[in-house]
VMD Tcl script that draws the C-alpha trace (Angstrom):
set ca {
  {0.00 0.00 0.00}
  {1.39 3.39 -0.99}
  {0.62 6.20 1.40}
  {-0.46 9.53 -0.01}
  {1.65 12.57 0.88}
  {-1.57 14.55 1.40}
  {-2.22 12.50 4.55}
  {0.83 13.98 6.28}
  {-0.31 16.78 8.55}
  {2.71 16.87 10.87}
  {5.82 16.49 8.66}
  {8.06 17.51 11.55}
  {7.39 14.07 13.09}
  {9.28 12.46 10.20}
  {12.50 14.45 10.26}
  {15.71 12.81 11.39}
  {16.41 14.90 14.48}
  {12.83 15.06 15.82}
  {12.59 13.86 19.41}
  {9.48 11.70 19.97}
  {7.38 12.33 23.07}
  {7.81 8.62 23.94}
  {11.25 7.03 23.56}
  {10.15 3.54 22.62}
  {12.35 0.85 24.11}
  {14.93 3.22 25.62}
  {13.56 4.25 29.05}
  {16.25 2.38 31.02}
  {19.04 3.81 28.88}
  {17.72 7.35 29.36}
  {17.64 6.93 33.12}
  {21.17 5.46 33.05}
  {22.45 8.51 31.15}
  {20.79 10.86 33.65}
  {22.19 9.01 36.66}
  {25.64 8.80 35.08}
  {25.73 12.54 34.39}
  {24.52 13.44 37.89}
  {26.86 11.06 39.72}
  {29.91 12.42 37.88}
  {29.51 16.07 38.92}
  {31.96 15.83 41.84}
  {31.14 19.22 43.28}
  {30.13 22.56 41.74}
  {33.28 22.99 39.63}
  {33.03 19.54 38.01}
  {30.42 19.27 35.25}
  {28.37 16.14 34.87}
  {29.48 13.93 31.99}
  {27.85 11.09 30.08}
  {28.50 9.25 26.83}
  {25.83 7.46 24.78}
  {27.15 5.11 22.11}
  {25.51 2.74 19.69}
  {25.45 1.74 16.03}
  {23.74 4.12 13.59}
  {19.99 4.06 14.07}
  {20.10 2.71 17.63}
  {18.54 5.83 19.15}
  {21.61 7.44 20.72}
  {20.41 10.94 19.79}
  {16.96 10.29 21.26}
  {18.46 8.92 24.49}
  {20.86 11.87 24.86}
  {18.25 14.54 24.18}
  {15.70 12.92 26.47}
  {18.36 12.69 29.19}
  {19.16 16.37 28.60}
  {15.50 17.29 29.07}
  {15.28 15.38 32.33}
  {18.48 16.94 33.64}
  {17.15 20.38 32.70}
  {13.83 19.64 34.42}
  {15.64 18.64 37.63}
  {17.75 21.79 37.48}
  {14.64 23.93 37.01}
  {13.07 22.37 40.07}
  {16.11 23.33 42.16}
  {17.03 26.69 40.58}
  {15.65 29.88 42.21}
  {14.23 31.19 38.93}
  {13.33 27.79 37.55}
  {15.40 28.36 34.39}
  {17.69 25.95 32.56}
  {19.08 25.75 29.03}
  {19.67 22.91 26.60}
  {22.26 23.41 23.85}
  {22.11 20.76 21.12}
  {24.86 20.70 18.49}
  {24.56 18.22 15.58}
  {28.31 17.98 15.08}
  {28.13 16.34 11.66}
  {27.13 19.74 10.28}
  {30.51 21.13 11.35}
  {33.89 19.94 10.17}
  {36.17 21.19 12.91}
  {36.40 22.19 16.58}
  {36.05 25.78 15.39}
  {32.64 25.05 13.88}
  {31.45 23.28 17.02}
  {32.69 26.11 19.25}
  {30.91 28.64 17.01}
  {27.68 26.64 17.31}
  {27.97 26.65 21.10}
  {28.42 30.42 21.22}
  {25.58 30.93 18.72}
  {23.25 29.35 21.25}
  {23.61 32.71 23.01}
  {24.29 35.00 20.04}
  {22.55 33.74 16.90}
  {24.27 36.31 14.67}
  {27.83 35.43 15.65}
  {30.41 35.18 12.87}
  {33.31 33.35 14.49}
  {35.79 33.69 11.66}
  {39.11 35.08 12.79}
  {38.71 33.83 16.37}
  {40.55 30.72 17.60}
  {38.21 27.95 18.67}
  {39.66 28.11 22.19}
  {38.62 31.76 22.57}
  {35.12 30.95 21.34}
  {34.76 28.04 23.76}
  {36.07 30.18 26.62}
  {33.44 32.78 25.73}
  {30.72 30.11 25.86}
  {31.84 28.92 29.30}
  {32.16 32.46 30.65}
  {28.66 33.26 29.41}
  {27.29 30.26 31.31}
  {29.05 31.47 34.45}
  {27.86 35.05 34.02}
  {24.23 34.09 33.37}
  {24.17 31.55 36.17}
  {21.67 29.28 34.40}
  {22.02 25.51 34.60}
  {23.03 24.28 31.15}
  {22.97 20.89 29.45}
  {25.08 20.56 26.29}
  {24.61 17.70 23.83}
  {27.30 17.12 21.20}
  {25.43 14.79 18.89}
  {26.95 12.33 16.41}
  {30.49 13.22 17.47}
  {33.62 11.65 16.02}
  {36.85 12.18 17.96}
  {39.16 12.88 15.04}
  {42.22 14.97 15.80}
  {43.83 16.36 18.96}
  {41.99 19.70 18.89}
  {38.60 18.02 19.16}
  {39.85 15.96 22.09}
  {41.03 19.16 23.76}
  {37.60 20.71 23.17}
  {35.70 17.96 24.93}
  {38.29 17.90 27.73}
  {37.64 21.61 28.25}
  {33.91 20.89 28.61}
  {34.76 18.31 31.27}
  {37.26 20.50 33.13}
  {36.32 24.14 32.47}
  {38.08 25.46 35.57}
  {41.37 24.13 34.20}
  {40.65 25.34 30.67}
  {39.75 28.95 31.45}
  {42.89 31.03 32.00}
  {41.45 32.78 35.05}
  {40.93 29.37 36.68}
  {37.93 30.52 38.73}
  {35.54 27.70 39.71}
  {31.86 28.24 40.25}
  {29.88 27.34 37.13}
  {26.17 26.75 37.65}
  {25.06 23.12 37.24}
  {26.57 22.12 33.91}
  {26.29 18.82 32.03}
  {27.71 17.54 28.76}
  {26.45 14.47 26.89}
  {28.29 13.05 23.89}
  {26.69 10.71 21.36}
  {28.21 8.70 18.55}
  {29.23 5.26 17.40}
  {31.66 3.21 19.54}
  {34.29 3.64 16.83}
  {33.78 7.40 16.63}
  {34.01 7.93 20.40}
  {36.87 5.54 21.11}
  {39.47 7.28 23.28}
  {42.90 6.51 21.88}
  {44.57 8.92 24.31}
  {42.86 8.21 27.61}
  {45.29 10.38 29.57}
  {44.72 13.31 27.22}
  {40.95 12.93 27.59}
  {41.04 13.84 31.30}
  {37.76 13.17 33.10}
  {36.15 11.87 29.92}
  {38.17 8.67 30.31}
  {36.08 7.96 33.43}
  {32.74 9.27 32.14}
  {29.67 7.05 32.45}
  {28.99 5.29 29.16}
  {25.58 4.03 28.10}
  {25.93 1.43 25.34}
  {22.91 0.83 23.11}
  {22.17 -2.42 21.33}
  {20.51 -2.36 17.89}
  {16.72 -2.26 17.94}
  {15.05 -5.65 17.46}
  {12.58 -5.88 14.57}
  {9.51 -5.66 16.80}
  {10.76 -2.39 18.30}
  {11.36 -0.98 14.83}
  {7.80 -1.91 13.94}
  {6.53 -0.04 17.02}
  {8.64 3.02 16.17}
  {7.43 3.15 12.56}
  {3.79 2.72 13.57}
  {4.13 5.44 16.22}
  {5.62 7.89 13.71}
  {2.87 7.12 11.21}
  {0.23 8.00 13.79}
  {2.00 11.20 14.85}
  {2.56 12.33 11.24}
  {-0.97 11.67 10.00}
  {-3.25 11.88 13.08}
  {-4.67 8.58 11.86}
  {-4.34 4.93 12.76}
  {-1.15 3.34 11.48}
  {-1.20 0.97 8.50}
  {0.31 -1.99 10.34}
  {1.19 -3.97 7.22}
  {3.23 -1.03 5.91}
  {4.90 -0.55 9.30}
  {5.84 -4.23 9.40}
  {7.25 -4.15 5.86}
  {9.37 -1.06 6.54}
  {10.63 -2.43 9.86}
  {11.57 -5.75 8.27}
  {13.51 -4.08 5.46}
  {15.38 -1.82 7.87}
  {16.18 -4.77 10.13}
  {17.57 -6.79 7.23}
  {19.72 -3.83 6.18}
  {20.89 -3.26 9.81}
  {19.86 0.36 9.42}
  {17.98 0.72 12.69}
  {15.42 3.42 13.36}
  {17.23 5.96 11.19}
  {16.84 3.81 8.09}
  {13.27 2.89 9.04}
  {12.19 6.54 9.29}
  {13.99 7.27 6.02}
  {11.97 4.50 4.35}
  {8.79 5.89 5.91}
  {9.54 9.36 4.53}
  {9.93 7.83 1.09}
  {6.63 6.00 1.55}
  {5.00 9.38 2.11}
  {6.90 10.97 -0.78}
  {8.88 13.35 1.46}
  {12.47 14.21 0.63}
  {14.99 12.62 2.95}
  {17.07 15.81 3.19}
  {14.56 17.57 5.45}
  {16.15 18.55 8.77}
  {14.67 18.86 12.21}
  {13.75 21.98 14.15}
  {15.94 23.13 16.97}
  {15.35 21.58 20.37}
  {12.24 23.20 21.93}
  {14.36 24.14 24.92}
  {16.84 26.11 22.79}
  {17.22 29.76 23.70}
  {16.14 31.17 20.32}
  {12.81 29.91 18.91}
  {12.44 28.91 15.29}
  {10.56 31.20 12.89}
  {8.60 30.79 9.68}
  {9.62 31.37 6.09}
  {7.04 33.46 4.29}
  {5.98 32.18 0.81}
  {7.19 35.30 -0.97}
  {10.57 35.11 0.82}
  {10.94 31.52 -0.31}
  {10.28 32.62 -3.90}
  {12.94 35.31 -3.49}
  {15.42 32.73 -2.17}
  {14.78 30.48 -5.18}
  {15.39 33.34 -7.59}
  {18.34 35.04 -5.91}
  {20.21 31.83 -5.04}
  {19.73 30.15 -8.41}
  {23.50 30.28 -9.02}
  {24.38 29.14 -5.50}
  {25.19 32.53 -3.98}
  {24.15 36.16 -3.99}
  {24.74 39.42 -2.16}
  {22.30 40.00 0.67}
  {21.22 43.25 -1.02}
  {20.24 41.29 -4.12}
  {18.12 38.91 -2.04}
  {16.50 41.89 -0.32}
  {15.53 43.37 -3.70}
  {14.07 40.03 -4.79}
  {12.13 39.84 -1.53}
  {10.58 43.27 -2.11}
  {9.71 42.36 -5.72}
  {8.14 39.01 -4.73}
  {6.18 40.69 -1.93}
  {4.76 43.22 -4.39}
  {3.76 40.44 -6.79}
  {1.99 38.63 -3.94}
  {0.31 41.88 -2.83}
  {2.02 41.67 0.55}
  {4.14 44.22 2.42}
  {7.90 43.52 2.34}
  {9.49 42.25 5.52}
  {10.84 44.75 7.99}
  {14.63 44.91 7.90}
  {15.00 43.34 11.34}
  {12.61 40.49 10.40}
  {14.50 39.93 7.16}
  {17.80 39.58 9.04}
  {16.25 37.24 11.61}
  {15.24 34.95 8.75}
  {18.81 34.92 7.44}
  {20.17 34.09 10.89}
  {17.64 31.27 11.28}
  {18.51 29.80 7.89}
  {22.21 29.88 8.71}
  {21.69 28.23 12.08}
  {19.84 25.38 10.42}
  {22.60 24.78 7.92}
  {20.82 25.91 4.76}
  {23.01 28.93 3.97}
  {26.34 30.42 5.01}
  {26.98 34.15 5.38}
  {30.32 35.51 4.20}
  {31.40 39.06 5.06}
  {33.69 40.53 2.41}
  {35.41 43.87 1.93}
  {33.63 46.50 -0.13}
  {30.23 48.11 -0.22}
  {28.73 50.72 2.07}
  {30.44 50.74 5.43}
  {33.52 48.93 4.10}
  {32.00 45.42 3.88}
  {29.26 43.45 2.17}
  {27.55 40.20 3.09}
  {27.27 37.37 0.61}
  {24.96 34.38 1.08}
  {26.16 30.96 -0.06}
  {23.84 27.96 -0.36}
  {24.94 24.90 1.61}
  {22.09 22.77 0.21}
  {19.95 23.43 -2.90}
  {16.86 25.47 -2.10}
  {14.53 22.89 -3.63}
  {15.70 20.42 -0.96}
  {14.22 22.64 1.74}
  {10.70 21.78 0.62}
  {8.71 19.22 2.59}
  {5.50 19.43 0.56}
  {3.99 20.85 -2.58}
  {2.07 24.10 -2.60}
  {-1.58 23.37 -3.23}
  {-3.61 25.67 -5.54}
  {-5.87 26.70 -2.67}
  {-2.96 27.86 -0.50}
  {-3.66 31.41 0.58}
  {-0.89 33.99 -0.05}
  {-0.75 34.76 3.64}
  {-1.31 31.21 4.90}
  {1.46 29.13 6.39}
  {4.87 28.28 5.16}
  {6.37 27.22 1.89}
  {9.95 25.97 1.89}
  {10.69 24.34 5.21}
  {7.02 23.84 6.00}
  {6.45 23.46 9.68}
  {10.10 23.09 10.55}
  {10.88 26.73 11.07}
  {7.45 27.44 12.56}
}
mol new
graphics top color blue
foreach p $ca { graphics top sphere $p radius 0.5 }
foreach p [lrange $ca 0 end-1] q [lrange $ca 1 end] { graphics top cylinder $p $q radius 0.2 }
display resetview
């Protein structure tokens, strides 16, 4: 049975990084990660550490992000203001410690351009900001691969911030770091150089059995369609993924294909992130398609296209601040990259470079009855 794409009313439930409200088959592992992180704090100056490993598709990201939520909830219950932050970094989007450090700082300052700053200075700024704000913070470095000495030094700094910061002052608020990845990617070849990470609690995940994959697929079908799952389709997808040893990741990929949704769709930021996601207006999406047809454009060119497309749609153009917020959001989600170059008014100009083709941002077709002011084109529902 082929499912119709029109039945999908919640496409965000099918993206790779979406965290389900029920972590099927992983409750004990989540609790183990929470207990491991809490038991490793060793006083106020020693952050809590935990490592979640497993083969691709075994749910390591889900376990880590659920553990982060529970740690944040416990911190909120104990904190005077009831505030806590979760910083989730999908490390596969970044190729170096510098990129990861920039992503950590951008959890506070979405418009940061970290070029020209050493990764150590950026990481020190992130840790100082946590100390200055005084909010409990849980950091998840997802899908990490320990390749190179600088990356090992970065995670050691997260485990021993009082030794990393030059001022050496202890006193961070409750601070936790959870790493996820495959056993091969997180293998410590230099245990002495890893510092406290060599003793961090490790939660090892086994591959999902076929019956669990069937439950996961059926659950996602219900959440994506608001209808009862087609159990025969769920069983077929789970069986194929099990035979291919692809786990839940492959199963959800097959389910997306069953619905006719492109597999390149990415997830929204964690709902506990400090900056909420925002929508892409239909006329702005049309401007992005036109301006970025060659893969890059000056931001002024995109702004002119946005005004033109707004006029054609009989809509007011975006305010300048709203326009820039959209650019920041798109960059944070990995769709574009901003490059500041010399020249132009004020001595510099900003150029936008596509990291993925614009047509891959689309999760659904625009129906003829779509109102000009109704909803989102482009990354439908994901930036909402």
